[in-house]
C-alpha positions as CSV (number, residue, x, y, z in Angstrom):
1,M,0.0,0.0,0.0
2,R,1.4,3.3,-1.1
3,I,1.1,5.9,1.8
4,L,1.8,9.7,1.6
5,I,2.8,11.4,4.9
6,V,2.8,15.2,5.1
7,D,3.9,17.0,8.3
8,D,6.3,19.7,9.1
9,E,7.6,18.0,12.3
10,P,10.4,15.5,11.6
11,A,9.7,13.8,15.0
12,L,6.3,12.9,13.8
13,H,7.7,11.3,10.7
14,D,9.7,9.0,13.0
15,S,6.5,8.0,14.7
16,Y,4.9,7.2,11.4
17,R,8.0,5.1,10.4
18,R,7.6,3.1,13.6
19,C,3.9,2.6,12.8
20,F,4.5,1.3,9.3
21,A,7.8,-0.5,9.9
22,P,7.6,-4.2,8.8
23,V,7.6,-6.8,11.5
24,A,10.9,-8.5,11.9
25,N,11.1,-12.0,10.4
26,E,11.9,-13.7,13.7
27,D,9.1,-11.8,15.4
28,A,6.7,-12.6,12.6
29,N,7.6,-16.3,12.6
30,A,7.2,-16.5,16.3
31,L,3.8,-14.7,16.0
32,S,2.7,-17.1,13.2
33,A,3.8,-20.2,15.2
34,M,2.0,-19.0,18.3
35,A,-1.2,-18.2,16.2
36,S,-1.2,-21.7,14.7
37,E,-0.6,-23.3,18.0
38,L,-3.3,-21.4,19.9
39,F,-5.8,-21.2,17.1
40,D,-5.6,-22.7,13.5
41,D,-4.1,-22.3,10.1
42,A,-6.7,-19.7,9.1
43,V,-5.3,-17.3,11.7
44,E,-1.7,-18.0,10.7
45,A,-2.8,-17.1,7.2
46,A,-4.3,-13.9,8.4
47,V,-1.0,-13.0,10.1
48,D,1.0,-13.8,6.9
49,D,-1.5,-11.5,5.1
50,T,-0.5,-8.4,7.1
51,P,-0.1,-5.6,4.5
52,V,3.3,-4.0,3.5
53,F,3.3,-0.3,3.4
54,D,5.3,1.8,1.1
55,C,5.6,5.3,2.7
56,D,6.6,8.5,1.1
57,H,7.4,11.4,3.6
58,H,7.1,15.1,2.9
59,L,7.6,18.1,5.2
60,Q,5.7,20.6,3.1
61,G,2.3,20.6,1.3
62,L,3.7,21.7,-2.1
63,D,6.2,18.8,-2.1
64,A,3.3,16.4,-1.4
65,V,1.2,17.8,-4.2
66,A,4.1,17.4,-6.6
67,A,4.6,13.8,-5.3
68,V,0.9,13.0,-6.0
69,E,1.2,14.4,-9.5
70,R,4.3,12.2,-10.2
71,A,2.8,9.2,-8.8
72,L,-0.3,9.5,-11.1
73,A,1.9,10.1,-14.1
74,A,3.8,6.9,-13.2
75,G,0.6,4.8,-12.7
76,E,1.5,4.3,-9.0
77,P,-1.1,6.5,-7.2
78,Y,-1.2,6.7,-3.4
79,S,-4.1,4.9,-1.7
80,V,-3.9,7.1,1.6
81,A,-2.5,10.5,2.5
82,F,-2.0,11.6,6.2
83,I,-1.9,15.4,6.2
84,D,-1.1,17.8,9.0
85,V,-3.1,21.0,9.2
86,R,-0.4,23.5,10.3
87,M,2.7,23.4,8.1
88,P,4.4,26.9,8.1
89,P,5.9,28.5,6.1
90,G,4.2,26.9,3.0
91,I,0.5,26.0,2.3
92,D,-1.5,24.6,5.2
93,G,-3.2,21.2,5.4
94,K,-6.5,22.5,4.1
95,E,-4.9,23.9,0.8
96,T,-2.8,20.7,0.5
97,A,-5.8,18.5,0.8
98,T,-7.7,20.7,-1.7
99,R,-4.9,20.5,-4.3
100,I,-4.4,16.8,-3.9
101,R,-8.1,16.1,-4.2
102,A,-8.1,18.1,-7.5
103,L,-5.4,15.8,-8.8
104,D,-6.7,12.5,-7.5
105,A,-10.4,11.9,-7.0
106,E,-9.9,8.4,-5.5
107,I,-7.3,9.0,-2.8
108,N,-8.4,8.7,0.9
109,L,-7.3,11.8,2.9
110,V,-6.7,11.6,6.7
111,I,-6.4,15.0,8.4
112,V,-4.1,14.7,11.5
113,T,-4.2,17.6,13.8
114,G,-4.3,18.7,17.4
115,Y,-5.8,22.1,16.7
116,S,-9.2,23.3,15.4
117,D,-8.2,25.8,12.8
118,Y,-10.9,24.3,10.4
119,S,-13.9,22.3,11.1
120,P,-14.3,19.0,9.4
121,I,-17.2,20.4,7.4
122,E,-15.0,23.3,6.0
123,I,-12.3,20.8,4.9
124,S,-14.9,18.4,3.4
125,K,-16.3,21.2,1.3
126,V,-13.0,21.7,-0.6
127,A,-11.4,18.3,-0.3
128,G,-14.4,16.0,-0.2
129,P,-16.4,13.9,-0.9
130,A,-17.1,13.3,2.8
131,D,-16.7,9.6,2.5
132,K,-13.1,9.9,1.4
133,I,-11.8,12.3,4.1
134,F,-11.2,11.3,7.7
135,Y,-9.6,12.8,11.0
136,I,-7.3,11.7,13.6
137,A,-6.4,13.7,16.6
138,K,-2.8,14.4,17.8
139,P,-1.2,12.9,19.7
140,F,-2.2,9.5,18.0
141,E,-1.8,5.9,19.0
142,L,0.4,3.9,16.5
143,A,-2.2,1.2,16.3
144,E,-4.8,3.8,15.3
145,I,-2.6,5.0,12.4
146,V,-2.0,1.4,11.2
147,Q,-5.6,0.3,11.5
148,T,-6.7,3.5,9.6
149,A,-4.2,3.0,6.8
150,T,-5.0,-0.7,6.4
151,A,-8.8,-0.1,6.3
152,L,-8.6,2.7,3.9
153,G,-6.0,1.0,1.7
154,K,-8.2,-2.0,1.4
155,R,-11.2,0.2,0.7
156,W,-9.2,2.1,-1.9
157,E,-8.4,-1.3,-3.7
158,V,-12.0,-2.3,-3.6
159,D,-13.1,1.1,-5.0
160,R,-10.7,0.8,-7.8
161,E,-11.9,-2.7,-8.7
162,L,-15.5,-1.6,-8.7
163,A,-14.6,1.5,-10.7
164,G,-12.9,-0.7,-13.2
165,A,-15.9,-3.1,-13.3
166,R,-18.3,-0.1,-13.8
167,A,-16.2,1.3,-16.6
168,M,-16.1,-2.1,-18.3
169,L,-19.8,-2.5,-17.8
170,A,-20.4,1.0,-19.2
171,Q,-18.2,0.2,-22.2
172,Q,-20.1,-3.0,-22.8
173,V,-23.5,-1.1,-22.5
174,V,-22.2,1.4,-25.1
175,Q,-21.0,-1.4,-27.4
176,L,-24.4,-3.1,-27.1
177,E,-26.2,0.1,-27.8
178,E,-24.1,0.7,-30.8
179,Q,-24.6,-2.9,-32.0
180,G,-28.4,-2.5,-31.4
181,A,-28.5,0.7,-33.4
182,E,-26.5,-0.9,-36.2
183,L,-28.9,-4.0,-36.2
184,A,-31.9,-1.8,-36.2
185,A,-30.4,0.2,-39.0
186,N,-29.6,-2.9,-41.0
187,E,-33.1,-4.3,-40.4
188,S,-34.6,-1.1,-41.5
189,R,-32.5,-1.1,-44.8
190,A,-33.4,-4.8,-45.3
191,V,-37.1,-4.1,-44.8
192,H,-36.9,-1.1,-47.2
193,I,-34.9,-3.2,-49.8
194,A,-37.6,-6.0,-49.5
195,N,-40.4,-3.6,-50.1
196,H,-39.0,-1.2,-52.6
197,D,-38.0,-1.4,-56.2
198,S,-34.2,-1.0,-56.8
199,L,-34.6,1.1,-59.9
200,T,-37.1,3.7,-58.8
201,D,-37.2,3.3,-55.1
202,A,-41.0,3.1,-55.3
203,P,-42.9,0.3,-53.4
204,N,-42.6,-3.0,-55.2
205,R,-45.3,-5.7,-56.0
206,L,-44.9,-7.3,-52.6
207,A,-45.5,-3.9,-50.8
208,F,-48.4,-3.1,-53.1
209,T,-50.1,-6.5,-52.6
210,R,-49.8,-6.0,-48.8
211,A,-51.1,-2.5,-48.9
212,L,-54.0,-3.7,-51.0
213,A,-54.8,-6.5,-48.6
214,D,-54.7,-4.0,-45.7
215,R,-57.0,-1.5,-47.6
216,A,-59.5,-4.3,-48.4
217,K,-60.1,-5.0,-44.7
218,Q,-61.1,-1.4,-44.2
219,P,-64.4,0.1,-45.0
220,G,-65.1,2.5,-47.9
221,M,-64.7,2.5,-51.6
222,F,-61.3,2.3,-53.3
223,A,-59.8,1.6,-56.8
224,V,-56.9,-0.4,-58.1
225,A,-55.3,0.6,-61.3
226,M,-52.7,-1.2,-63.4
227,I,-50.7,1.0,-65.8
228,D,-48.5,-0.3,-68.6
229,L,-46.1,1.9,-70.9
230,D,-47.0,1.8,-74.6
231,R,-44.1,0.9,-77.0
232,F,-41.6,0.6,-74.1
233,K,-39.9,-2.3,-76.0
234,L,-39.2,0.1,-78.9
235,V,-37.2,2.4,-76.5
236,N,-35.2,-0.6,-75.1
237,D,-34.4,-1.9,-78.6
238,T,-33.5,1.4,-80.1
239,L,-31.8,3.3,-77.3
240,G,-30.7,0.5,-75.0
241,H,-31.6,-0.8,-71.7
242,L,-30.0,2.1,-69.8
243,A,-32.3,4.4,-71.6
244,G,-35.3,2.2,-70.9
245,D,-34.4,2.3,-67.1
246,E,-34.2,6.1,-67.2
247,L,-37.6,6.2,-68.9
248,I,-39.0,4.0,-66.1
249,R,-37.7,6.4,-63.5
250,E,-39.2,9.4,-65.3
251,V,-42.6,7.8,-65.7
252,C,-42.6,6.7,-62.0
253,L,-42.0,10.4,-61.0
254,I,-44.9,11.4,-63.3
255,L,-47.2,8.8,-61.7
256,Q,-46.3,9.9,-58.2
257,R,-47.1,13.5,-59.0
258,S,-50.4,12.8,-60.9
259,A,-51.9,10.1,-58.6
260,P,-54.8,11.1,-56.3
261,E,-53.8,12.5,-53.0
262,G,-53.0,9.8,-50.5
263,G,-52.7,7.1,-53.3
264,L,-49.9,4.5,-53.5
265,V,-47.8,4.2,-56.6
266,A,-45.8,1.0,-57.0
267,R,-43.6,-0.6,-59.7
268,L,-45.0,-4.1,-60.2
269,G,-42.3,-5.2,-62.5
270,G,-40.9,-4.3,-66.0
271,D,-42.9,-1.3,-67.4
272,E,-46.0,-2.0,-65.2
273,F,-47.1,0.1,-62.3
274,G,-49.9,-0.1,-59.9
275,V,-51.9,2.6,-58.2
276,L,-54.1,2.2,-55.2
277,F,-56.3,5.1,-54.0
278,D,-59.7,5.9,-52.3
279,T,-62.5,7.0,-54.6
280,A,-66.0,8.2,-54.3
281,G,-67.3,6.0,-57.2
282,D,-66.6,4.5,-60.6
283,E,-66.8,7.9,-62.4
284,A,-64.4,9.6,-60.0
285,A,-62.0,6.6,-60.4
286,V,-62.1,6.7,-64.1
287,M,-61.5,10.5,-64.2
288,A,-58.4,10.1,-61.8
289,V,-56.9,7.4,-63.9
290,D,-57.6,9.3,-67.1
291,R,-55.6,12.2,-65.6
292,I,-52.7,9.8,-64.9
293,V,-52.7,8.4,-68.5
294,H,-52.8,12.1,-69.8
295,A,-49.9,13.0,-67.7
296,C,-47.8,10.2,-69.2
297,A,-48.5,11.4,-72.7
298,V,-45.6,14.0,-72.7
299,T,-42.3,14.2,-74.4
300,M,-39.3,13.2,-72.3
301,K,-35.6,13.7,-72.7
302,V,-33.7,10.5,-72.2
303,F,-30.0,10.6,-72.6
304,G,-30.3,13.5,-75.1
305,H,-33.1,11.8,-77.1
306,S,-36.7,13.0,-77.3
307,V,-39.1,10.0,-76.3
308,Q,-42.8,10.4,-76.5
309,G,-44.4,8.9,-73.4
310,A,-47.7,7.0,-73.6
311,A,-49.5,4.5,-71.2
312,S,-52.6,2.4,-71.0
313,A,-54.5,1.7,-67.8
314,G,-57.0,-0.8,-66.4
315,L,-58.9,-0.2,-63.1
316,V,-61.4,-1.9,-60.9
317,T,-63.3,-0.4,-58.0
318,A,-64.3,-2.1,-54.8
319,G,-67.2,-1.1,-52.6
320,D,-68.3,-2.2,-49.2
321,N,-70.8,-4.6,-50.7
322,G,-68.7,-5.9,-53.6
323,L,-65.8,-8.2,-54.1
324,R,-62.7,-7.2,-52.0
325,D,-60.4,-10.1,-52.5
326,P,-56.9,-8.6,-53.3
327,V,-55.9,-11.4,-55.8
328,D,-59.1,-11.0,-57.8
329,L,-59.0,-7.3,-57.8
330,L,-55.5,-7.3,-59.3
331,R,-56.6,-10.0,-61.8
332,R,-59.6,-7.9,-62.9
333,A,-57.5,-4.7,-63.2
334,D,-55.2,-6.7,-65.4
335,L,-58.1,-7.8,-67.5
336,A,-59.1,-4.2,-67.9
337,L,-55.6,-3.2,-68.8
338,N,-55.5,-5.9,-71.6
339,D,-58.7,-4.5,-72.9
340,A,-57.3,-1.1,-73.0
341,K,-54.3,-2.3,-75.0
342,R,-56.7,-4.1,-77.4
343,N,-58.7,-1.0,-78.0
344,G,-56.0,1.4,-79.3
345,R,-53.8,2.0,-76.2
346,G,-53.4,5.3,-74.5
347,V,-56.7,4.9,-72.7
348,A,-58.1,3.8,-69.3
349,R,-60.7,1.1,-69.1
350,L,-62.9,0.3,-66.1
351,F,-63.4,-3.5,-65.5
352,D,-66.8,-4.9,-66.3
353,E,-67.8,-8.6,-66.1
354,S,-68.0,-9.0,-69.9
355,M,-64.1,-8.9,-69.8
356,D,-64.1,-12.1,-67.7
357,E,-65.5,-15.3,-69.1
358,G,-64.2,-16.8,-65.8
359,I,-66.9,-15.0,-63.8
360,R,-69.6,-16.8,-65.7
361,V,-67.8,-20.1,-65.3
362,R,-67.5,-19.3,-61.5
363,R,-71.2,-18.8,-61.1
364,R,-72.0,-22.0,-62.8
365,I,-69.5,-23.8,-60.6
366,E,-70.8,-22.2,-57.4
367,S,-74.5,-23.1,-58.4
368,G,-73.4,-26.9,-59.1
369,L,-71.3,-27.0,-56.0
370,S,-74.2,-26.2,-53.8
371,Q,-76.0,-29.5,-54.9
372,A,-72.8,-31.7,-55.3
373,I,-73.2,-33.6,-52.1
374,A,-77.0,-34.3,-52.6
375,R,-76.3,-35.5,-56.1
376,G,-73.5,-37.8,-54.9
377,E,-70.9,-36.1,-57.2
378,L,-68.2,-35.9,-54.5
379,A,-65.6,-38.5,-53.7
380,M,-62.6,-38.9,-51.5
381,V,-59.2,-40.2,-52.6
382,Y,-56.1,-40.8,-50.4
383,Q,-52.4,-40.4,-51.2
384,P,-49.8,-42.1,-49.0
385,I,-47.2,-40.3,-46.8
386,V,-44.2,-42.4,-46.3
387,A,-41.3,-42.3,-43.9
388,R,-37.8,-41.7,-45.2
389,E,-35.9,-44.7,-44.1
390,Q,-37.9,-47.8,-45.1
391,L,-40.7,-46.1,-47.0
392,E,-43.2,-47.2,-44.5
393,V,-46.7,-45.8,-45.0
394,M,-47.4,-43.6,-41.9
395,G,-50.5,-41.9,-43.2
396,F,-52.6,-40.6,-46.0
397,E,-53.6,-37.2,-47.1
398,A,-57.4,-36.9,-47.8
399,L,-58.0,-35.2,-51.1
400,L,-61.6,-34.2,-52.3
401,R,-62.7,-34.9,-56.0
402,W,-65.7,-33.5,-57.8
403,N,-67.0,-35.3,-60.9
404,T,-70.0,-33.3,-62.3
405,Q,-72.8,-34.6,-64.5
406,E,-72.6,-31.6,-66.7
407,Y,-68.9,-30.6,-67.0
408,G,-67.1,-33.8,-65.9
409,P,-64.2,-33.6,-63.4
410,I,-63.5,-30.1,-61.9
411,S,-60.1,-29.5,-60.3
412,P,-60.0,-28.7,-56.5
413,A,-57.8,-25.7,-57.5
414,V,-60.9,-24.3,-59.2
415,F,-63.8,-25.2,-56.9
416,I,-62.2,-24.9,-53.4
417,P,-61.5,-21.2,-53.7
418,I,-65.0,-20.6,-54.9
419,A,-66.4,-22.6,-52.1
420,E,-64.2,-20.6,-49.7
421,E,-65.6,-17.3,-50.9
422,S,-69.2,-18.4,-51.0
423,N,-69.3,-20.0,-47.6
424,L,-70.0,-23.5,-49.0
425,I,-66.7,-24.4,-47.6
426,H,-68.2,-25.3,-44.2
427,E,-70.6,-27.8,-45.7
428,L,-67.9,-29.3,-47.9
429,G,-65.4,-29.3,-45.0
430,D,-67.9,-31.2,-42.7
431,W,-68.5,-33.8,-45.3
432,V,-64.7,-34.3,-46.0
433,L,-63.9,-34.7,-42.3
434,K,-66.7,-37.2,-41.7
435,E,-65.7,-39.3,-44.8
436,S,-62.0,-39.1,-43.8
437,L,-62.5,-40.2,-40.2
438,A,-64.7,-43.1,-41.3
439,V,-62.0,-44.8,-43.3
440,L,-59.6,-44.7,-40.4
441,N,-61.2,-47.7,-38.8
442,Q,-60.2,-49.8,-41.9
443,W,-56.5,-49.0,-41.5
444,P,-54.2,-50.7,-39.1
445,G,-52.9,-47.6,-37.4
446,Q,-52.0,-44.9,-40.0
447,Y,-53.3,-41.3,-39.6
448,V,-55.3,-39.3,-42.1
449,S,-54.3,-35.7,-42.9
450,V,-57.2,-33.4,-43.7
451,N,-56.8,-29.8,-45.2
452,F,-58.7,-27.0,-43.5
453,S,-59.2,-23.8,-45.3
454,P,-58.5,-20.4,-43.6
455,R,-62.3,-19.9,-43.1
456,Q,-62.8,-23.3,-41.6
457,F,-59.9,-22.6,-39.2
458,R,-61.5,-19.3,-38.1
459,R,-64.8,-21.1,-37.4
460,H,-66.3,-20.4,-34.0
461,N,-65.3,-23.1,-31.6
462,F,-63.2,-24.9,-34.2
463,V,-61.4,-27.0,-31.5
464,G,-64.7,-28.2,-30.0
465,Y,-66.1,-29.0,-33.5
466,V,-63.1,-31.2,-34.5
467,M,-63.0,-32.9,-31.1
468,E,-66.8,-33.8,-31.3
469,C,-66.2,-35.3,-34.8
470,V,-63.4,-37.6,-33.7
471,Q,-65.3,-38.6,-30.6
472,R,-68.4,-39.4,-32.7
473,A,-66.3,-41.5,-35.1
474,G,-64.6,-43.3,-32.2
475,I,-61.1,-42.3,-33.4
476,E,-58.1,-41.2,-31.2
477,P,-57.1,-37.6,-31.8
478,H,-53.5,-38.5,-32.7
479,R,-54.7,-40.3,-35.9
480,L,-56.0,-37.0,-37.4
481,Q,-53.5,-34.6,-38.8
482,I,-54.9,-31.0,-39.4
483,E,-53.3,-29.4,-42.4
484,I,-53.4,-25.6,-42.5
485,T,-51.8,-22.9,-44.6
486,E,-49.7,-19.9,-43.5
487,T,-52.7,-17.6,-44.6
488,A,-54.9,-19.3,-42.0
489,I,-52.7,-18.7,-39.0
490,F,-50.9,-15.5,-40.0
491,D,-54.2,-13.5,-40.5
492,D,-54.8,-13.6,-36.8
493,A,-51.5,-14.8,-35.3
494,E,-52.5,-14.6,-31.5
495,R,-55.8,-16.4,-32.0
496,A,-54.2,-19.0,-34.3
497,A,-51.4,-19.7,-31.8
498,E,-54.1,-20.3,-29.0
499,T,-56.2,-22.6,-31.3
500,L,-53.2,-24.7,-32.3
501,Y,-52.0,-25.0,-28.7
502,K,-55.4,-26.3,-27.7
503,L,-55.4,-28.9,-30.6
504,R,-51.9,-30.1,-29.7
505,Q,-52.9,-30.5,-26.0
506,M,-55.8,-32.7,-27.1
507,G,-53.4,-34.9,-29.2
508,F,-54.0,-33.8,-32.7
509,R,-51.2,-33.6,-35.3
510,I,-50.6,-30.2,-36.8
511,A,-49.0,-29.7,-40.3
512,L,-48.2,-26.4,-41.9
513,D,-49.0,-26.8,-45.6
514,D,-47.2,-25.3,-48.7
515,F,-44.4,-24.1,-46.4
516,G,-42.1,-21.6,-48.1
517,T,-44.6,-20.0,-50.4
518,G,-45.9,-17.3,-47.9
519,Y,-44.6,-14.8,-45.5
520,S,-43.6,-17.0,-42.6
521,S,-40.7,-16.0,-40.4
522,L,-38.6,-18.0,-37.9
523,Y,-40.2,-16.0,-35.1
524,N,-43.7,-17.0,-36.2
525,I,-42.9,-20.7,-36.8
526,R,-41.4,-20.8,-33.2
527,K,-44.6,-19.3,-31.9
528,F,-47.0,-22.0,-33.1
529,A,-47.6,-25.5,-31.9
530,L,-46.7,-27.5,-35.0
531,D,-45.7,-31.2,-35.7
532,S,-44.4,-30.8,-39.2
533,L,-43.7,-28.6,-42.2
534,K,-44.9,-29.6,-45.7
535,I,-42.5,-28.3,-48.4
536,D,-44.5,-26.9,-51.3
537,R,-44.3,-29.2,-54.5
538,S,-42.9,-26.3,-56.6
539,F,-39.6,-26.4,-54.7
540,I,-39.4,-30.2,-55.0
541,D,-40.0,-30.0,-58.8
542,G,-37.3,-27.4,-59.2
543,M,-34.6,-29.2,-57.2
544,G,-33.0,-30.8,-60.3
545,R,-33.1,-27.6,-62.3
546,E,-32.7,-24.7,-60.0
547,R,-30.0,-24.2,-57.4
548,E,-32.4,-21.8,-55.6
549,S,-35.1,-24.4,-55.2
550,A,-32.5,-27.0,-53.9
551,A,-31.2,-24.4,-51.5
552,I,-34.8,-23.6,-50.2
553,V,-35.5,-27.3,-49.7
554,H,-32.3,-27.8,-47.7
555,S,-32.9,-24.7,-45.6
556,I,-36.5,-25.8,-44.7
557,I,-35.3,-29.3,-43.8
558,H,-32.6,-27.9,-41.6
559,L,-35.1,-25.4,-40.1
560,G,-37.5,-28.2,-39.3
561,K,-34.7,-30.3,-37.6
562,A,-33.6,-27.3,-35.5
563,L,-37.1,-26.8,-34.2
564,G,-37.8,-30.4,-33.7
565,L,-40.5,-30.6,-36.4
566,G,-41.0,-33.3,-39.1
567,V,-40.6,-32.3,-42.7
568,I,-42.8,-33.7,-45.4
569,A,-41.8,-33.2,-49.0
570,E,-44.9,-33.0,-51.4
571,G,-44.9,-33.7,-55.1
572,V,-42.0,-36.3,-55.1
573,E,-42.1,-37.9,-58.6
574,T,-38.6,-39.3,-59.4
575,A,-36.1,-41.6,-57.7
576,A,-33.5,-38.8,-57.9
577,Q,-35.7,-36.6,-55.9
578,V,-36.3,-39.3,-53.3
579,Q,-32.5,-39.9,-53.0
580,S,-31.8,-36.2,-52.7
581,L,-34.5,-35.7,-50.0
582,R,-33.2,-38.7,-48.0
583,I,-29.7,-37.2,-48.1
584,A,-31.0,-33.8,-47.2
585,G,-32.9,-35.2,-44.1
586,A,-36.6,-34.9,-45.0
587,S,-38.5,-37.2,-42.5
588,H,-41.5,-38.0,-44.8
589,M,-42.3,-37.9,-48.6
590,Q,-45.5,-37.9,-50.6
591,G,-46.1,-38.0,-54.4
592,Y,-46.6,-39.8,-57.6
593,F,-43.4,-41.7,-57.2
594,F,-45.0,-43.7,-54.4
595,S,-48.7,-43.5,-55.4
596,R,-51.3,-41.4,-57.1
597,P,-54.3,-40.4,-54.9
598,V,-56.3,-43.6,-54.7
599,A,-59.8,-44.7,-53.8
600,E,-60.8,-45.9,-50.3
601,D,-60.3,-49.6,-51.0
602,V,-56.9,-49.3,-52.6
603,A,-55.8,-47.0,-49.8
604,R,-56.8,-49.9,-47.4
605,E,-54.7,-52.3,-49.3
606,I,-51.7,-50.0,-49.2
607,A,-52.2,-49.4,-45.5
608,E,-52.2,-53.1,-44.8
609,T,-49.1,-53.7,-46.9
610,R,-47.4,-50.9,-45.0
611,F,-44.3,-50.5,-47.2
612,M,-44.0,-49.0,-50.6
613,G,-41.5,-51.4,-52.4
614,D,-37.8,-51.5,-52.7
615,D,-35.2,-48.8,-52.0
616,P,-35.7,-46.3,-54.8
617,S,-32.0,-45.4,-54.8
618,Q,-31.4,-48.7,-56.6
619,D,-34.0,-48.0,-59.4
620,D,-33.2,-46.9,-62.9
621,V,-33.6,-43.1,-62.8
622,S,-34.6,-43.0,-66.5
623,D,-37.9,-44.8,-65.8
624,E,-38.6,-43.3,-62.4
625,A,-42.1,-41.6,-62.2
626,P,-45.5,-43.2,-62.9
627,G,-46.7,-39.8,-64.1
628,T,-46.4,-36.0,-63.9
629,G,-48.6,-33.3,-62.6
630,T,-49.9,-32.3,-59.2
631,D,-50.9,-34.6,-56.5
632,G,-53.9,-32.7,-55.3
C-alpha cells in the first residue's frame, strides 16, 4: 500500500515510520507459530497476510502535491494520505488536501491535527467527498494509524476494482447500444430493400399487394389501377436498356405527381405500375386514372433523345358490398388493362364482367357445388405419406374430388377457392372430415391428414367442433393430422397460436402446408404448436433444375430439424428426388413416385401392406415416375 505522509515536524515522521515498519522476520515467525498453536491455520494465514506499506514522507504541502502528480503520471497512485493542518511557512493542510483532491479523486485523505483551525465540514467542502476524508487527533496511537491505513488502503483497492468493473460494464453497454443501433439500421435497410423497387425506389409488388390486402379490410370504396407503358420495348431496342431504365424512372415520378392525394404508386415489374387510391365512385376513379394516363403522354428527354411517353391503364373499384379479394382485384384490373391495349392504347378502361369469361364459369360452378353432395358427385381419394428410411406408410392425405354430371371432373384448385368465398366451404369441410374419419377404422394404425381452409380454421369453436367429430367417429385424436396454410394462421396470429396449442394439447397432429410460399418467419414458426412442415411441391419439382429451389428445400429441412419438427416433401415424382430428399434429411415424402391419390379400397390395401416397395436409390432413374402433374 502506497502511503503519503505530510507533516512539518520531523519527529512525527519518525512516529509514522515506527507505525508502518515491517515486523521482523523472527518476530513474525514467532507470532505465526503462536497463532497456529493457539488457534488454527486460518489465523496463521491472516497473520501472513499483514499488509506491507510503502511510505513517502514530505515536510511541506507543495512537495506532497508534486509527489501525488508524479505518482499519478507513473501509474502508481497513493491509496492514503496523512496530512497535518499546520505546516508553516508553505501552504497549510486544508490547501494541501484541496490540491491533492483536485489531482486524485480516489485517494483517501486523513487530516491529522491537534488544533481546530478548520472544522471537518470546511475541509470536506473543498477536499471531499465526505466519504473519502477522515480525521485523527494528535497525539495519536500507533495502532490507530496502522488500522486506519490498512482499512482505507483495502477500501481504496475495492473502490478501484468497482470503478474498473463499472467502466467495463459501461463500455459493454455502449457497445451493445451501438450494436443494437446498427442491427436496427440494418433491419430497416433490409425491410426497405424487400419492399421497394431498386430502380425507382418506389414500393414493389410485394408492398403493393400487402397495402391492397390491408386496404381491403377497411371500410369505404377504393380503386386499383394497373398502368403499362406503350411501346416501351421500342425504346429498349433502339436506345438500349439504360435508356429504358431512365424512362421507367421518369414515368414513375410522373405517376407519383399525378396520382390522387394519398394514393400509393408501386412498380410491379418491367414497365408495369400499380396505383391504389380511395375514390367516391366509378366515375371519379375513371377520371383520376384518365388524368394519370394524360400526364404520361408527354415528351421526355432520355440521354439526349426525345421520347414520346404513352401509357394504358385498367382499373377496378371495390365497394363495401362488392368483391374485395386482393388477388381477384389485381386480376380484374389486369383484364381491364389488356382490354385497354386491345382498344388502341393510351386509354383507361374500367373493368366490367364482360371482360371475364371466368366469372360466368365461376357462377355455374358455385351453383353446381351447392348441390354436389346431394347428387353424390363428391368423392374422397387418399395419397400415402411415407417415412424416409424404409418407405413405411405412416398416413394418407385426404383429397376431395368433384365429378360433375354436366362438365365432368373439376379441379379442386378451381372449386375450393369458390367454395371458400361463397361459404359453401363449411358444408364441404364437414363432409370431407366425416368421410376421412370413417376410413380410419379400416387402416391398421395410420393417420389421415385433412386440409382445413382459412375460413374453416377461423370457425367459431373450431377446436370443439373437431374434437366432437373424432369422438363421434370413435377415433383417437393422434390419428387425425390437421393441415393448414400460412394464410390461415398469420391473418390472426394470436388467435391461431391459442387454437393450435389447444389442438396439440388434445393430441391432434398439426402440419403447416405449402411451407415456403408465404410470408412465414422463424419467429412466427417458433410461436405456433406444430408437428411438421410440408414443403411446397414447386420447390421439389425445381430441385434438379434450379439451385435456388434446392437451397430452399435444404434450408426448410434444416429449419424443421432445428425446431424439432417433421418435414414432409410433397410432389415427389422421381427416384433422384427421393434420394436427394433422403440425403437432405426430410423425414417424410409424398407424391406420384409412391402412389397417385387412390380410392378408399386401394388405400386400405396400401395401409395393410405398410411398405412402398424397394429402395428407390437402386432404381433406374430413367424410368422413375409413374406420371407427372400435381398430387392434389
